[in-house]
Legacy VTK file of the C-alpha trace (Angstrom):
# vtk DataFile Version 3.0
C-alpha trace
ASCII
DATASET POLYDATA
POINTS 162 float
0.000 0.000 0.000
1.392 3.381 -0.988
1.503 6.134 1.639
-1.102 8.061 -0.351
-3.482 5.084 0.002
-3.056 4.653 3.753
-6.197 5.115 5.813
-6.242 7.419 8.818
-8.676 7.013 11.722
-10.738 9.866 10.256
-11.026 7.998 6.939
-11.993 4.781 8.755
-14.715 6.671 10.685
-16.044 8.149 7.423
-15.959 4.700 5.764
-17.758 3.167 8.751
-20.490 5.824 8.480
-20.637 5.245 4.702
-19.788 8.896 4.015
-18.429 9.786 0.582
-15.261 11.893 0.744
-12.137 12.697 -1.215
-8.750 12.181 0.396
-5.502 13.958 -0.360
-1.886 13.179 0.469
0.701 15.937 0.613
3.293 14.216 2.828
5.837 14.187 -0.002
5.862 18.009 -0.147
7.524 20.679 1.989
4.111 21.954 3.167
4.038 22.899 6.842
1.521 25.718 7.313
-2.110 25.417 6.302
-1.518 27.892 3.479
1.378 25.697 2.275
-0.941 22.675 2.391
-3.585 24.488 0.323
-0.907 25.399 -2.233
0.427 21.813 -2.312
-3.116 20.602 -3.020
-3.707 23.320 -5.624
-6.615 24.665 -3.568
-7.843 28.123 -2.570
-6.782 28.676 1.089
-10.352 29.842 1.861
-11.518 26.313 0.976
-9.006 24.513 3.250
-9.700 24.573 7.004
-7.602 24.109 10.137
-8.744 22.724 13.481
-7.963 24.706 16.630
-8.535 23.562 20.212
-9.203 26.071 22.978
-10.146 26.199 26.626
-12.704 28.537 28.163
-12.680 30.232 31.535
-15.064 27.435 32.640
-12.237 24.909 31.851
-14.425 23.436 29.072
-12.601 22.709 25.808
-13.885 23.876 22.437
-12.934 23.110 18.857
-12.960 25.774 16.149
-12.529 25.004 12.450
-11.488 27.989 10.327
-9.918 28.728 6.917
-6.143 28.111 7.039
-5.190 31.688 6.113
-7.373 33.214 8.830
-6.886 33.878 12.536
-9.389 32.828 15.184
-11.057 35.886 16.710
-11.030 34.889 20.400
-13.812 37.336 21.329
-16.136 36.081 18.557
-15.218 32.473 19.366
-15.965 32.963 23.084
-19.317 34.564 22.236
-20.158 31.656 19.885
-19.823 29.156 22.749
-21.192 31.360 25.552
-17.876 31.881 27.368
-16.536 35.148 28.771
-13.170 34.370 27.214
-11.214 31.512 25.694
-7.587 30.857 24.904
-5.676 28.398 22.753
-4.515 25.282 24.603
-0.789 24.696 24.867
0.720 22.507 22.148
1.853 19.884 24.690
-1.767 19.494 25.905
-3.119 18.679 22.435
-2.118 14.993 22.127
-3.302 13.852 25.586
-6.552 15.806 25.196
-7.486 14.978 21.597
-5.286 12.099 20.458
-3.904 14.338 17.700
-0.635 16.221 17.290
-0.172 19.817 16.171
-0.557 19.930 12.393
-2.626 16.755 12.261
-5.663 17.700 14.344
-9.081 16.873 12.872
-12.552 17.715 14.197
-13.467 14.043 13.576
-12.219 11.260 15.858
-10.979 13.160 18.910
-10.740 11.207 22.173
-13.752 13.171 23.452
-16.433 15.066 21.587
-15.997 18.771 22.338
-18.396 21.549 21.372
-17.346 22.414 17.819
-17.855 25.593 15.808
-17.217 25.761 12.066
-16.568 29.163 10.530
-19.670 30.282 8.633
-17.611 30.772 5.447
-17.629 26.960 5.093
-21.220 27.309 3.896
-20.005 29.242 0.842
-18.440 26.090 -0.635
-19.851 22.813 -1.911
-17.131 21.041 0.096
-14.381 21.897 2.548
-10.968 20.289 3.021
-9.534 19.613 6.490
-7.064 17.354 8.267
-7.616 13.625 8.074
-6.010 13.308 11.511
-2.401 12.824 10.472
0.179 15.206 9.040
0.261 14.727 5.272
-3.397 13.723 4.908
-6.540 15.770 4.218
-10.170 14.870 3.520
-12.825 16.772 1.598
-16.565 16.645 2.132
-19.561 19.007 2.375
-19.742 21.053 5.599
-23.340 19.853 6.060
-22.079 16.250 6.032
-19.460 17.101 8.659
-22.316 18.543 10.738
-24.062 15.146 10.539
-20.944 13.297 11.746
-20.122 15.553 14.710
-22.450 18.030 16.385
-21.351 21.506 15.372
-22.664 24.954 14.757
-21.738 27.620 12.238
-20.659 31.085 13.402
-18.564 34.077 12.409
-15.376 33.304 14.355
-12.520 34.851 12.340
-11.210 38.353 11.787
-12.133 37.946 8.115
-14.741 40.184 6.495
-17.105 38.301 4.217
LINES 1 163
162 0 1 2 3 4 5 6 7 8 9 10 11 12 13 14 15 16 17 18 19 20 21 22 23 24 25 26 27 28 29 30 31 32 33 34 35 36 37 38 39 40 41 42 43 44 45 46 47 48 49 50 51 52 53 54 55 56 57 58 59 60 61 62 63 64 65 66 67 68 69 70 71 72 73 74 75 76 77 78 79 80 81 82 83 84 85 86 87 88 89 90 91 92 93 94 95 96 97 98 99 100 101 102 103 104 105 106 107 108 109 110 111 112 113 114 115 116 117 118 119 120 121 122 123 124 125 126 127 128 129 130 131 132 133 134 135 136 137 138 139 140 141 142 143 144 145 146 147 148 149 150 151 152 153 154 155 156 157 158 159 160 161
């Protein structure tokens, strides 16, 4: 089996749920940042999303999925989940909390299901691309399908103007 044909846990979950998706492998490129990944895949960075994990003042964790070229607006994100404020978790906390490492974090298949918010711009596209749960792998599917796999809501959570 070639690396590009390997299945990640995210792909196995999608297969198990009989969800149609496209998968991409970019592990043979120099891509590190999300924008680099979008370029390696020949995709518009607004169409490729990154997964960010935060913690609120209440100590509850939240997941935010935003376009790779954008920054999470912490005030908008906190408002979207009803917190006074939130902050990014520390990189070393990511693996024990989610089962994923930095750069390979997916909203699907985390150790626990955390409240998840997808940037509303995802609704502008037929499909979105996001991490398949391992560095070098991405999956593509409609945002509405993602919303059927994991409970999520759409909100304006970036500094981007639509």
